N, C-alpha and C positions, 0 to 999 in steps of 0.2 A: 784972269777973271775970278772974282770971289763970289761965293754963293752965301746969302744971308740964310743959314739953316733954321734961325729961330723963326723967321717969317715962314719958311717952308712947312715948319712944324706946325704953325698956327694955321696954315692953310689946310693940312691934314687933318688937325684937330677940329676945325670947322666943318670940313666935309663929314667927319665921323659923327659929329653932333647932328648935322643935318640928316644924315642917314638915320641915326637913332630917333630923331624927331618925326621923320617921315614913317618909321616903323609904328611908332606910337600912334600916329594919326591913322594908319591903315587898321591897326587893332580896334581903335575906337570907332572906327567907321563901319565895322561889321554889322551887318543886318540880315534879318531873315525874310525871305519872301514867301508868303503864303499864296498858292494860287490853286485853281481847280486842278484835278488830276489829269484831265485831257490836255491840259496846257503846259504842264511840267517840263516835258522833254523840250518843247520849243523855247521856254523860258530859260532852262539850263543852257541850251545851245547859244542863245543870244548873249548870256552872261560870259560864256567860255569864249565867244568870238570877240567880246569887248575886253577880255583879259582881266576880269574883275572877279573871277570865281574864288579867289582867296578872301574877298570881302563879302560877297553875297552868297547866302545858302538858300537853296529852294526847297520848300517843303510843300507837299500836296495836301490839300485839305478839301473835303467834300463840303465844308460849310462856306467856302468862299464862292460868291455868284461868278457865273461864267462872264469872261470878258475883264475880270476884276483881279488886280494884284494888291496884296496887302503888305506893307513893308513894316516890319517889327524891329525895334530895337531891344533885343533880349536882355543885353546888358544893363540898360536902363531899368527894365521891368525887375530884374534880378536885384539891382541895388535898392530900388524902392521897396521890394519886398523885405530886403535884410534891414532897411531902416525902419519899416513898420514893425518888424519882430522886436526891435529894441525899444519901441515906444511903450509906455505903461498902457495897460489894457483897462478900459473904463467901460462900466455898464450903464 
């Protein structure tokens, strides 16, 4: 029996590409959840149970109304802020 190692390498290369792509998606999917302080422990527990603690970060905020969760894309906010800094300032 002969093995086509070229094809085997292509399968390995595709798997490595897929893993890298999945890592990029997970990095870009990161979000911050703002919640009232009294709900933070439960929200963290739920996120841990779902196995997505590497994607979602819980931040307590006294300004979030009870029973409400705010999901924030901090990377998008930072990117927009950096873009605004590059724009010319006009009065």
